[in-house]
N, C-alpha and C positions, 0 to 999 in steps of 0.2 A: 889817620890820613887817609888810609884806603876806604874806610868806610864813609868817611866824610865827602871824598871825592865822588864815590859812587852815588851818594845821596843828592849831591849837587847836580851830577849828570842826570839822575831821575828827575829831578826837579826841572832842569833845563829841557828835558825830552817831553815832560808833561806840559809844560809851559808852551813848548814849540807846537805841540798837537792841539792844545787848546787854542793858541794864537791862529793855527792853520785853520782850524774849524770855524773860528770867528770869523776870520777873513773871508771863508768860503760862504758863511751864512750872510755876511754883510753884502757880499757881491750879489748874491741872488736877489735878496731884498731890496737892493738898490736898482733893479730893473724897473722900468717904468711899466704901466699898464699897456702903453703903445707897443713896447718892445715885446711883451708877452703875447698881445694880439697879433702881431705880425708873424710870430714864430709859431702861431696856431696853438698857444697853450690858452685857451679861452676861459676855463675856469679860474686859474690864477690871474688872468687878466682882470676878469670881473671883481675877484676880491681886492686886487690892487687898486682898481679904478674907484671902488666904493670908499677905500681909505682916503684916496686922492680927493675924492669929492668931499669928505669930511673936513680936510685940512684947508680946501678951497672951495666953498660951497657957491661962490659967483663965477666960477669958471665953467661957462656952459659948453666949451669945447670938450671938456671931460664928460660931460653928459651925452654929449654927441658920440664920443667914443665908447660910453657904456651902451648906448642903443645900438651900434654897430656890433660889440661883443655879443650882446643879448640875441641879436638875430643869428649870429653864428652857431651860439650855443643851441638855440632852439633847432635848427635844422641839423646840426652835426652831433648832438648829444641825445635827441629825444626822438621817439616816434611820433607821429602826428597827434595820436591820442592823448600824448603828455606834454604837448607844447602850449596849452593855453595860459598856464600861469607865467610862463617865461614871456610870451607875447603881452601879457598884461602888464608886466614889469617894463617891457619895451614901451608899450603906449603911455604908461604913466610918466616914464622918463621923458619922453618927447613932449608931452603935455607941459611937464615943469619947465622945459625950455621954452615952449611957446608961450606960456604965462609970464615968463621972465622978460622975454625979448622976442621981437620978430626978426632980428638980424639973421637968425638961422632957418627962417621958414622953409627955403628951398632945400636945405640939407635935410631937416627932419621929414619933410614930405618924401623925399626921395627914399629914406630909409624905410618909411612906413610904406610906401607904394612897392619897394622892391620886396619887402617881405610879404605884403598882401598878394603880390603877384605870383609869388612862389607858391603859396597855397592855394590861391584861386586856380591856377592853371593846373595844379597837381590834381585838384578835385574834379576839374572838367575833364582830364585827361581820363581819369577812372570812370567818370559818369558817362563817356563816350563809348566805353568798351561794349563790343557787340555781344548780345545773348543775355538772357535771363540769369543764367547761372553766374557769369561773371559779375553781373551788377550786384547781386545778392552777395557775392564773395567780398566784394570791395565797399558794400555800403556802409559800414561802420568807418571805414578809413576817408570815404567821401565826405560824410557828415563831419568827421573831425577836421579835415581840411577847410571845410566851409566855416566851421565854428571859430577855427584860427583865425580865418580872414576877417571875420566880423569883430573878433577881438582887436585886431590890428586896425581896422578901419570901421568903427561901429555904425556908420552911416552908409555903408555900401549896399545899396538896394539891390544891384544885380546878384550879390551874394545871396541875400535872404531869398530872393526869387529862385535861386539855383536849389538852395537847401530846401525850400518848400517843395520844388519838383522833385527832388530826390525822395523825400518822405512820401510824397504822393504816389510815385511809381512803386515805391516799397510797400504801399497799402495803408501807410500810417496817416490817415486822414485828419486826425486830431493834431498830430504833431505838425503837419502842414500849415493848419490853420493856426497854431499857436506861433510858428515861426513869422508868419506875416503880420499877426497881432502884435508881435514884439517890437516891430518897427515904431510904431506909436507910442508903445508902453515906454520905450526908451527915449522918448521925446524928439523922434524924427518923423517927417512928413512922408507918407506914402504917396507916390506918383498915381495918376489916374489908371494907368495899365496894371499896377500892383493892386490897387483897390478892385479892379474888376477881377483879377485872379483870386482874391479873397472872397469876393462875392460869390464867385463860381463854387469855390470850395464849400461856403456854407450852404449852397443850393444842394450840393451833394451830400452834405451831412445832415440835411433836414433842418437846418437853421435857417427858415425861409425868412422870418422877420427881418434878420440881420442881413441877408441877401437882398431883400426888396429895398431896404433902407439905403444900402449902398448903391444899387442900381439906380435908384429913383435920383440920388444926388449926382450920380456920373451923367445921367441923361439930361437932367436940368442944367448942369455946368457944360456940357458938351452936346447941345442938340443936333450937331451935325454928325454926330457919331453913330452910325447903324448899329455896330456891334454892342454898344451899351443899351440901345433899345431892345435888341434881341434878347440880351439877358434879362431885361426887365420883364418883357413878355413871357419869358420861361418861368421867372419867379412868380409872377401873378399866377400862371396856370398852376404851378405846383403848390401854391399858396391857396388855391381855391378863390383867387380874387378874379372871377371870370368876367365880372363887368368891367373892370379895369383892364384886363387883357383884350377884351372885345374893342374897347375904345382905342386902345393903343394900336391893335392891328388894323382897324379901320384907317387911322392915320398913316400907318405905313404902307398900306395898299393904295392909298391916294399918292403918296410921294413916290412909291416904287411899284406902279402898276404892272410891271413885268416880273415881279418877284412872286413867283408861283407859290413858294413856301408860306409867304404871308396870307395869300388867298385861301390855301388850304388849311392853314391853322385857323383863319376867321371862320371858315366853314364849320370846322369841327367845334370850335368853342361856340359858336351859335347854336348848333344842335345840342351840345352838351347842356348849355343854359336853359334852352327850351325843354329838353327832357326833364331836367332836375326840377323846373317850375312846375310843369304838369305833375310830376309825380307828388311834390309837395301839396298841390291843391287837391288832386284826387285823393290823397290820404287823410284831408281833413275831414272829421266827422261831419261838420256842418256843410260841406260842399255837396251840391246836387247835380246841376246840369249847366253845360257850356251853351251859350247862346249860338244860333248859326252863324251870326257874323263873326264870333269869335273863332269858330271852326274855320272859316273862310280865311281869316288872318293866318291862322296856324298853317294851313295847308299852302298857302301863298308863301310864307316864309320857309317852309320845307322844300317848295320847287325851286326857290332862289338858292338854298343850299345844294341842292342836287344839280342845279345848273353850273355852279361853281366846280363841282366836282367833275361834271363831264367836260367842262371846257378846259380843265387841268389834264385830263385824260386824253383829250385831243390835241393839246398843245405838246405835252411832253412824251418822250419814249416811254412805252409801258415798262413798269417794275413790279416784282411780286409785291412789295410792301404797299405800293399805291393801290394796286388791284384789290388787295385785301382791304384796305381802308374804304374803299369805294362800296364793295361788296357788303362789308359790315355796316356801312351807313344805311343803304337800302334795306337791309334786313332789320336793323335796329328801327328805322323810321316805320317800317310796317308793323312791328311789334307794338311801338308806341301808339300807333292809329288803332290797333286792335284793343289795347288797354283802355281806350277812350270811349269805346261802344257803350258802356254802361252809363255814360255821363252825357249823352248827347240826344238831341231829338231824333224822330225816325227820319226825316229829311236829311239831316247830317249824317245819320249812320250809314244810309246808302252811298253817300260820297266818301265816307271813310273806309268802306268796303272796296270800292272801286279802286280808290288810291292805293290801299295796302296791297291789293293784287298787282297793280301796276308797278310799285316798288319790289315786290318779290320777283317779278318777271325781269326787272331790270338788273337784279343781282345775278341772275343765271349765267349770262356770258362771262362775267367775272369769275365765278366759281368754277365754271368749266375750264376757262383758260388757266386759272391757278392749278386745278387737278392735272390737266394735260401736261403741263410745264413740270409738274412736282407729284408724279405718280406714287412717290414714296410717302407722300403726306396724306394719310388717310383723313385727317380733319377736314381737308378741303372737299373730299368726296361726302363726308357725313354732312357737312354743311349743305352741300347741293341736294342730298337726299332729303334733308329737312325741308328745303325750299320746295322740292318737288311734291313732297307729301301735303305741305300747306296749301299748294295750288290744286291738289286733286290729281297730279299727274303720277298715278300710281305705277303704271308701266315703266316709265322712266326711272322711278325710284327703285323699283325692283331689279330693272337690268344693271343699273349701276351698283346695286347691293351685291348682285351675282359677280360683277368684274372684280370688286375689291375683295370679295372672299374666295375667289377662285385659286 
């Protein structure tokens, strides 16, 4: 009896423990995903809601809850660099709801916008940190935040632009380009301002053909936009499309006669094209002599270009860069006329010599001003010495040589 009773007690105790454990387990598993979510137990909430969705696949409110849980898990459980897969799940979940019904559109939009805003704002805050050191320190995290943002809302153009800017500031031009190219690769449309940004990046990367193509399209579709036409001029110049650049600059100077930068660029382009043409002609083995009329036309064009530079110099406050450009033009024009001497008649030769000397003398005040304002820049002094020497002004050249070597 004793042994039997002991055994029965043992059985009862075992049964009691088993029953208690079973009740405890049952009680835990009976909690809904919403209960677990509200208590902050997000991982268990996700497992539970997935099971509930399997049992009730048409219950879209369960998927809404799942999306909310995923948003919490991304922020609470993972660093920005590791959130992308969670956000991908979030986006898939909201898309499943949207494909099924439009009843919950405002709710799914709210969830996505909230998650997107969290990542976007975090990236922008880090991007606005002052100083190169802090930018480099947070670069990877900024990119992670923006990648998360476009995972949540794949057509967020503002995020692509910010990400491209971040890569560009970090010196990664190719990734900046890839980021903006990805917009259309994913089936979305780049707005004009983003297209212009991509065209500019192409220009910096030396991908001139792609840049020209975008700027031409932008200019054709937005003829009133001056910035697109400026970009197109730059792409023409860098692409050695100087005839096109001159034609567009002539249009711009007609429309904006007070824009000095267009007039100066036009003068520079005209002189470049002239010098390039003359070089090609004189290097041709079959070329012999320019007619006097051709020389007259050339000198007339040079005088027009010189007039543009003089007008600009008289209109705007003097600057080192502009003075250097004007001085260099006069010297280059004189050199070009000197190179023409073997290819002209005796009559034209005298005119070229006179005009060459005139241009060299015109450059002197600019070189003098540049050297006086920048005495540490010996290059200006040596340019002036060279001009003095060309003009036979030996005493001036020697005096200046002594000054810079003293």
